[in-house]
ChimeraX commands (.cxc) that place a marker at each C-alpha (Angstrom):
marker #1 position 35.71,7.27,22.13 radius 0.5
marker #1 position 33.51,4.48,23.46 radius 0.5
marker #1 position 30.33,3.89,21.47 radius 0.5
marker #1 position 27.43,4.19,23.91 radius 0.5
marker #1 position 24.74,3.50,21.32 radius 0.5
marker #1 position 23.38,-0.01,21.69 radius 0.5
marker #1 position 23.62,-2.47,18.82 radius 0.5
marker #1 position 19.81,-2.65,18.61 radius 0.5
marker #1 position 19.53,1.13,18.30 radius 0.5
marker #1 position 22.26,1.18,15.64 radius 0.5
marker #1 position 20.35,-1.45,13.67 radius 0.5
marker #1 position 17.10,0.51,13.98 radius 0.5
marker #1 position 18.80,3.68,12.75 radius 0.5
marker #1 position 20.34,1.76,9.83 radius 0.5
marker #1 position 16.84,0.53,8.94 radius 0.5
marker #1 position 15.40,4.05,9.20 radius 0.5
marker #1 position 18.14,5.39,6.94 radius 0.5
marker #1 position 17.23,2.72,4.40 radius 0.5
marker #1 position 13.55,3.71,4.69 radius 0.5
marker #1 position 14.44,7.16,3.36 radius 0.5
marker #1 position 14.63,5.46,-0.04 radius 0.5
marker #1 position 10.88,4.84,0.05 radius 0.5
marker #1 position 10.40,8.54,-0.69 radius 0.5
marker #1 position 12.19,7.98,-4.02 radius 0.5
marker #1 position 9.98,5.11,-5.25 radius 0.5
marker #1 position 7.44,6.61,-7.64 radius 0.5
marker #1 position 3.97,5.22,-8.22 radius 0.5
marker #1 position 1.59,5.53,-11.17 radius 0.5
marker #1 position -0.73,8.01,-9.44 radius 0.5
marker #1 position -0.08,11.71,-9.28 radius 0.5
marker #1 position -0.37,14.39,-6.63 radius 0.5
marker #1 position -2.34,17.61,-6.91 radius 0.5
marker #1 position 0.72,19.48,-8.19 radius 0.5
marker #1 position 1.08,17.04,-11.10 radius 0.5
marker #1 position 4.12,15.07,-9.93 radius 0.5
marker #1 position 4.05,11.32,-9.35 radius 0.5
marker #1 position 3.18,10.17,-5.84 radius 0.5
marker #1 position 5.92,8.32,-4.00 radius 0.5
marker #1 position 5.37,5.18,-1.97 radius 0.5
marker #1 position 6.01,6.87,1.37 radius 0.5
marker #1 position 3.20,9.33,0.63 radius 0.5
marker #1 position 0.92,6.46,-0.33 radius 0.5
marker #1 position 1.73,4.61,2.90 radius 0.5
marker #1 position 0.92,7.68,4.97 radius 0.5
marker #1 position -2.32,8.29,3.08 radius 0.5
marker #1 position -3.66,4.73,3.39 radius 0.5
marker #1 position -2.80,4.67,7.09 radius 0.5
marker #1 position -4.75,7.88,7.69 radius 0.5
marker #1 position -7.64,6.52,5.62 radius 0.5
marker #1 position -7.78,3.32,7.68 radius 0.5
marker #1 position -7.99,5.29,10.91 radius 0.5
marker #1 position -10.76,7.49,9.51 radius 0.5
marker #1 position -12.73,4.64,7.94 radius 0.5
marker #1 position -12.38,2.09,10.77 radius 0.5
marker #1 position -16.16,1.91,11.20 radius 0.5
marker #1 position -16.35,0.20,7.78 radius 0.5
marker #1 position -14.48,-2.87,8.94 radius 0.5
marker #1 position -16.44,-6.14,9.13 radius 0.5
marker #1 position -15.35,-6.72,12.71 radius 0.5
marker #1 position -13.65,-5.02,15.62 radius 0.5
marker #1 position -10.01,-4.58,14.69 radius 0.5
marker #1 position -6.68,-4.00,16.36 radius 0.5
marker #1 position -6.07,-0.63,14.72 radius 0.5
marker #1 position -2.46,-0.48,15.88 radius 0.5
marker #1 position -1.91,-3.65,13.88 radius 0.5
marker #1 position -3.74,-2.19,10.85 radius 0.5
marker #1 position -1.52,0.88,11.12 radius 0.5
marker #1 position 1.62,-1.26,11.23 radius 0.5
marker #1 position 0.44,-3.34,8.25 radius 0.5
marker #1 position -0.18,-0.26,6.15 radius 0.5
marker #1 position 3.04,1.50,7.12 radius 0.5
marker #1 position 5.19,-1.50,6.21 radius 0.5
marker #1 position 3.28,-3.23,3.39 radius 0.5
marker #1 position 5.11,-1.40,0.61 radius 0.5
marker #1 position 8.56,-1.09,2.21 radius 0.5
marker #1 position 9.67,-3.87,-0.14 radius 0.5
marker #1 position 9.30,-1.43,-3.04 radius 0.5
marker #1 position 12.67,0.05,-2.02 radius 0.5
marker #1 position 14.26,-2.97,-3.70 radius 0.5
marker #1 position 11.46,-4.39,-5.86 radius 0.5
marker #1 position 9.97,-1.15,-7.17 radius 0.5
marker #1 position 6.26,-0.49,-7.53 radius 0.5
marker #1 position 4.49,-3.00,-9.75 radius 0.5
marker #1 position 1.45,-1.32,-11.26 radius 0.5
marker #1 position -1.74,-3.26,-10.53 radius 0.5
marker #1 position -2.65,-3.27,-14.22 radius 0.5
marker #1 position 0.73,-4.47,-15.53 radius 0.5
marker #1 position 0.26,-7.61,-17.59 radius 0.5
marker #1 position 3.47,-9.18,-16.31 radius 0.5
marker #1 position 3.26,-9.84,-12.55 radius 0.5
marker #1 position 5.36,-13.02,-12.67 radius 0.5
marker #1 position 8.34,-11.93,-10.60 radius 0.5
marker #1 position 6.50,-9.56,-8.22 radius 0.5
marker #1 position 6.09,-11.97,-5.29 radius 0.5
marker #1 position 9.61,-13.36,-5.60 radius 0.5
marker #1 position 11.17,-9.89,-5.89 radius 0.5
marker #1 position 9.16,-8.54,-2.97 radius 0.5
marker #1 position 9.87,-11.57,-0.76 radius 0.5
marker #1 position 13.61,-11.21,-1.38 radius 0.5
marker #1 position 13.33,-7.49,-0.59 radius 0.5
marker #1 position 11.40,-8.16,2.62 radius 0.5
marker #1 position 14.07,-10.53,3.90 radius 0.5
marker #1 position 16.88,-8.10,3.09 radius 0.5
marker #1 position 15.22,-5.00,4.48 radius 0.5
marker #1 position 13.80,-6.48,7.66 radius 0.5
marker #1 position 17.14,-8.21,8.33 radius 0.5
marker #1 position 18.54,-4.76,9.03 radius 0.5
marker #1 position 16.47,-4.70,12.25 radius 0.5
marker #1 position 17.18,-6.40,15.58 radius 0.5
marker #1 position 16.02,-10.02,15.41 radius 0.5
marker #1 position 12.77,-9.54,17.36 radius 0.5
marker #1 position 11.67,-6.67,15.11 radius 0.5
marker #1 position 12.86,-8.48,12.00 radius 0.5
marker #1 position 10.51,-11.36,12.84 radius 0.5
marker #1 position 7.61,-9.06,13.74 radius 0.5
marker #1 position 7.88,-6.95,10.58 radius 0.5
marker #1 position 8.39,-9.91,8.28 radius 0.5
marker #1 position 5.38,-11.64,9.86 radius 0.5
marker #1 position 3.29,-8.47,9.41 radius 0.5
marker #1 position 4.36,-8.14,5.78 radius 0.5
marker #1 position 3.41,-11.78,5.12 radius 0.5
marker #1 position 0.10,-11.31,6.96 radius 0.5
marker #1 position -0.74,-8.39,4.66 radius 0.5
marker #1 position 0.34,-10.28,1.54 radius 0.5
marker #1 position -1.66,-13.39,2.51 radius 0.5
marker #1 position -4.69,-11.44,3.79 radius 0.5
marker #1 position -4.64,-13.89,6.67 radius 0.5
marker #1 position -6.41,-11.81,9.33 radius 0.5
marker #1 position -9.30,-9.38,9.50 radius 0.5
marker #1 position -6.77,-6.58,10.03 radius 0.5
marker #1 position -4.90,-7.54,6.86 radius 0.5
marker #1 position -8.12,-7.79,4.85 radius 0.5
marker #1 position -9.24,-4.34,5.98 radius 0.5
marker #1 position -5.78,-2.91,5.29 radius 0.5
marker #1 position -5.88,-4.42,1.79 radius 0.5
marker #1 position -9.33,-2.93,1.17 radius 0.5
marker #1 position -8.11,0.53,2.15 radius 0.5
marker #1 position -4.95,0.04,0.06 radius 0.5
marker #1 position -7.20,-0.69,-2.91 radius 0.5
marker #1 position -9.49,2.27,-2.27 radius 0.5
marker #1 position -6.83,4.98,-2.00 radius 0.5
marker #1 position -5.73,4.94,-5.66 radius 0.5
marker #1 position -9.37,5.23,-6.79 radius 0.5
marker #1 position -9.81,8.42,-4.78 radius 0.5
marker #1 position -6.40,9.71,-5.86 radius 0.5
marker #1 position -7.04,9.02,-9.54 radius 0.5
marker #1 position -10.37,10.84,-9.48 radius 0.5
marker #1 position -8.74,13.92,-7.96 radius 0.5
marker #1 position -5.52,13.97,-10.00 radius 0.5
marker #1 position -6.15,11.81,-13.07 radius 0.5
marker #1 position -5.75,13.02,-16.63 radius 0.5
marker #1 position -7.46,11.14,-19.49 radius 0.5
marker #1 position -4.42,11.86,-21.65 radius 0.5
marker #1 position -2.12,9.87,-19.33 radius 0.5
marker #1 position -3.75,6.43,-19.73 radius 0.5
marker #1 position -7.24,5.00,-19.81 radius 0.5
marker #1 position -8.02,1.65,-18.22 radius 0.5
marker #1 position -11.32,-0.15,-18.89 radius 0.5
marker #1 position -13.73,0.47,-16.00 radius 0.5
marker #1 position -14.70,-3.20,-15.84 radius 0.5
marker #1 position -11.04,-4.14,-15.34 radius 0.5
marker #1 position -10.76,-1.62,-12.50 radius 0.5
marker #1 position -13.92,-3.01,-10.93 radius 0.5
marker #1 position -12.57,-6.55,-11.21 radius 0.5
marker #1 position -9.17,-5.65,-9.70 radius 0.5
marker #1 position -10.88,-3.91,-6.79 radius 0.5
marker #1 position -13.42,-6.68,-6.04 radius 0.5
marker #1 position -11.53,-7.62,-2.85 radius 0.5
marker #1 position -12.81,-4.38,-1.32 radius 0.5
marker #1 position -16.37,-5.71,-1.57 radius 0.5
marker #1 position -15.32,-8.93,0.17 radius 0.5
marker #1 position -13.20,-7.29,2.90 radius 0.5
marker #1 position -15.18,-4.07,3.57 radius 0.5
marker #1 position -18.63,-4.37,1.94 radius 0.5
marker #1 position -19.86,-1.04,3.28 radius 0.5
marker #1 position -17.17,0.67,1.15 radius 0.5
marker #1 position -18.30,-1.03,-2.07 radius 0.5
marker #1 position -20.93,1.59,-3.01 radius 0.5
marker #1 position -18.19,4.21,-2.73 radius 0.5
marker #1 position -15.92,2.14,-4.99 radius 0.5
marker #1 position -18.66,1.86,-7.61 radius 0.5
marker #1 position -19.40,5.59,-7.39 radius 0.5
marker #1 position -15.73,6.53,-7.73 radius 0.5
marker #1 position -15.28,4.29,-10.76 radius 0.5
marker #1 position -18.45,5.61,-12.37 radius 0.5
marker #1 position -17.49,9.24,-11.81 radius 0.5
marker #1 position -13.97,8.61,-13.11 radius 0.5
marker #1 position -15.45,6.89,-16.18 radius 0.5
marker #1 position -17.74,9.85,-16.85 radius 0.5
marker #1 position -14.68,12.12,-16.71 radius 0.5
marker #1 position -12.85,9.92,-19.23 radius 0.5
marker #1 position -10.35,8.58,-16.69 radius 0.5
marker #1 position -11.55,5.01,-17.33 radius 0.5
marker #1 position -13.07,3.68,-20.54 radius 0.5
marker #1 position -16.40,1.89,-20.89 radius 0.5
marker link #1:1,2 radius 0.2
marker link #1:2,3 radius 0.2
marker link #1:3,4 radius 0.2
marker link #1:4,5 radius 0.2
marker link #1:5,6 radius 0.2
marker link #1:6,7 radius 0.2
marker link #1:7,8 radius 0.2
marker link #1:8,9 radius 0.2
marker link #1:9,10 radius 0.2
marker link #1:10,11 radius 0.2
marker link #1:11,12 radius 0.2
marker link #1:12,13 radius 0.2
marker link #1:13,14 radius 0.2
marker link #1:14,15 radius 0.2
marker link #1:15,16 radius 0.2
marker link #1:16,17 radius 0.2
marker link #1:17,18 radius 0.2
marker link #1:18,19 radius 0.2
marker link #1:19,20 radius 0.2
marker link #1:20,21 radius 0.2
marker link #1:21,22 radius 0.2
marker link #1:22,23 radius 0.2
marker link #1:23,24 radius 0.2
marker link #1:24,25 radius 0.2
marker link #1:25,26 radius 0.2
marker link #1:26,27 radius 0.2
marker link #1:27,28 radius 0.2
marker link #1:28,29 radius 0.2
marker link #1:29,30 radius 0.2
marker link #1:30,31 radius 0.2
marker link #1:31,32 radius 0.2
marker link #1:32,33 radius 0.2
marker link #1:33,34 radius 0.2
marker link #1:34,35 radius 0.2
marker link #1:35,36 radius 0.2
marker link #1:36,37 radius 0.2
marker link #1:37,38 radius 0.2
marker link #1:38,39 radius 0.2
marker link #1:39,40 radius 0.2
marker link #1:40,41 radius 0.2
marker link #1:41,42 radius 0.2
marker link #1:42,43 radius 0.2
marker link #1:43,44 radius 0.2
marker link #1:44,45 radius 0.2
marker link #1:45,46 radius 0.2
marker link #1:46,47 radius 0.2
marker link #1:47,48 radius 0.2
marker link #1:48,49 radius 0.2
marker link #1:49,50 radius 0.2
marker link #1:50,51 radius 0.2
marker link #1:51,52 radius 0.2
marker link #1:52,53 radius 0.2
marker link #1:53,54 radius 0.2
marker link #1:54,55 radius 0.2
marker link #1:55,56 radius 0.2
marker link #1:56,57 radius 0.2
marker link #1:57,58 radius 0.2
marker link #1:58,59 radius 0.2
marker link #1:59,60 radius 0.2
marker link #1:60,61 radius 0.2
marker link #1:61,62 radius 0.2
marker link #1:62,63 radius 0.2
marker link #1:63,64 radius 0.2
marker link #1:64,65 radius 0.2
marker link #1:65,66 radius 0.2
marker link #1:66,67 radius 0.2
marker link #1:67,68 radius 0.2
marker link #1:68,69 radius 0.2
marker link #1:69,70 radius 0.2
marker link #1:70,71 radius 0.2
marker link #1:71,72 radius 0.2
marker link #1:72,73 radius 0.2
marker link #1:73,74 radius 0.2
marker link #1:74,75 radius 0.2
marker link #1:75,76 radius 0.2
marker link #1:76,77 radius 0.2
marker link #1:77,78 radius 0.2
marker link #1:78,79 radius 0.2
marker link #1:79,80 radius 0.2
marker link #1:80,81 radius 0.2
marker link #1:81,82 radius 0.2
marker link #1:82,83 radius 0.2
marker link #1:83,84 radius 0.2
marker link #1:84,85 radius 0.2
marker link #1:85,86 radius 0.2
marker link #1:86,87 radius 0.2
marker link #1:87,88 radius 0.2
marker link #1:88,89 radius 0.2
marker link #1:89,90 radius 0.2
marker link #1:90,91 radius 0.2
marker link #1:91,92 radius 0.2
marker link #1:92,93 radius 0.2
marker link #1:93,94 radius 0.2
marker link #1:94,95 radius 0.2
marker link #1:95,96 radius 0.2
marker link #1:96,97 radius 0.2
marker link #1:97,98 radius 0.2
marker link #1:98,99 radius 0.2
marker link #1:99,100 radius 0.2
marker link #1:100,101 radius 0.2
marker link #1:101,102 radius 0.2
marker link #1:102,103 radius 0.2
marker link #1:103,104 radius 0.2
marker link #1:104,105 radius 0.2
marker link #1:105,106 radius 0.2
marker link #1:106,107 radius 0.2
marker link #1:107,108 radius 0.2
marker link #1:108,109 radius 0.2
marker link #1:109,110 radius 0.2
marker link #1:110,111 radius 0.2
marker link #1:111,112 radius 0.2
marker link #1:112,113 radius 0.2
marker link #1:113,114 radius 0.2
marker link #1:114,115 radius 0.2
marker link #1:115,116 radius 0.2
marker link #1:116,117 radius 0.2
marker link #1:117,118 radius 0.2
marker link #1:118,119 radius 0.2
marker link #1:119,120 radius 0.2
marker link #1:120,121 radius 0.2
marker link #1:121,122 radius 0.2
marker link #1:122,123 radius 0.2
marker link #1:123,124 radius 0.2
marker link #1:124,125 radius 0.2
marker link #1:125,126 radius 0.2
marker link #1:126,127 radius 0.2
marker link #1:127,128 radius 0.2
marker link #1:128,129 radius 0.2
marker link #1:129,130 radius 0.2
marker link #1:130,131 radius 0.2
marker link #1:131,132 radius 0.2
marker link #1:132,133 radius 0.2
marker link #1:133,134 radius 0.2
marker link #1:134,135 radius 0.2
marker link #1:135,136 radius 0.2
marker link #1:136,137 radius 0.2
marker link #1:137,138 radius 0.2
marker link #1:138,139 radius 0.2
marker link #1:139,140 radius 0.2
marker link #1:140,141 radius 0.2
marker link #1:141,142 radius 0.2
marker link #1:142,143 radius 0.2
marker link #1:143,144 radius 0.2
marker link #1:144,145 radius 0.2
marker link #1:145,146 radius 0.2
marker link #1:146,147 radius 0.2
marker link #1:147,148 radius 0.2
marker link #1:148,149 radius 0.2
marker link #1:149,150 radius 0.2
marker link #1:150,151 radius 0.2
marker link #1:151,152 radius 0.2
marker link #1:152,153 radius 0.2
marker link #1:153,154 radius 0.2
marker link #1:154,155 radius 0.2
marker link #1:155,156 radius 0.2
marker link #1:156,157 radius 0.2
marker link #1:157,158 radius 0.2
marker link #1:158,159 radius 0.2
marker link #1:159,160 radius 0.2
marker link #1:160,161 radius 0.2
marker link #1:161,162 radius 0.2
marker link #1:162,163 radius 0.2
marker link #1:163,164 radius 0.2
marker link #1:164,165 radius 0.2
marker link #1:165,166 radius 0.2
marker link #1:166,167 radius 0.2
marker link #1:167,168 radius 0.2
marker link #1:168,169 radius 0.2
marker link #1:169,170 radius 0.2
marker link #1:170,171 radius 0.2
marker link #1:171,172 radius 0.2
marker link #1:172,173 radius 0.2
marker link #1:173,174 radius 0.2
marker link #1:174,175 radius 0.2
marker link #1:175,176 radius 0.2
marker link #1:176,177 radius 0.2
marker link #1:177,178 radius 0.2
marker link #1:178,179 radius 0.2
marker link #1:179,180 radius 0.2
marker link #1:180,181 radius 0.2
marker link #1:181,182 radius 0.2
marker link #1:182,183 radius 0.2
marker link #1:183,184 radius 0.2
marker link #1:184,185 radius 0.2
marker link #1:185,186 radius 0.2
marker link #1:186,187 radius 0.2
marker link #1:187,188 radius 0.2
marker link #1:188,189 radius 0.2
marker link #1:189,190 radius 0.2
marker link #1:190,191 radius 0.2
marker link #1:191,192 radius 0.2
marker link #1:192,193 radius 0.2
marker link #1:193,194 radius 0.2
marker link #1:194,195 radius 0.2
view
């Protein structure tokens, strides 16, 4: 039987099949039912947050681009895994994720491969207002999640370290900074962060 599916569509479906693996990459944060959040859930959540919190951007943004940045920024975790923000050893993170980006986006037709790789690099380099806002939202989501689902018996990070690691939010979306401080303070009061 003649194959009537175009090569580009076959490549896109191959990519989408590979994306199914993102649902299997577990993160350090939990969900309300006590299981660990997966990266696909995180990507959905930050994308929704960006759309809801758009008014907190420093400038007028291309929200379709922000959406794309947030939906693809962690795709590399399929190969590289999720590196916890507070891990002491971050030495191979960029190299592992860059290798993963090239492999994964190479599954796409060439025009989409270039677009998605460029978007991933834009997010990583924080090279546009859209990428900066996306990074701010990406930093905010775990703070909200941890307050809702955190357990002081799991781990306790010093609050000043959390504040330091999240300082880019103040630079990229200053109107969200009071919320960041309030979330960290409330989490600290609940014993989720240490003083």
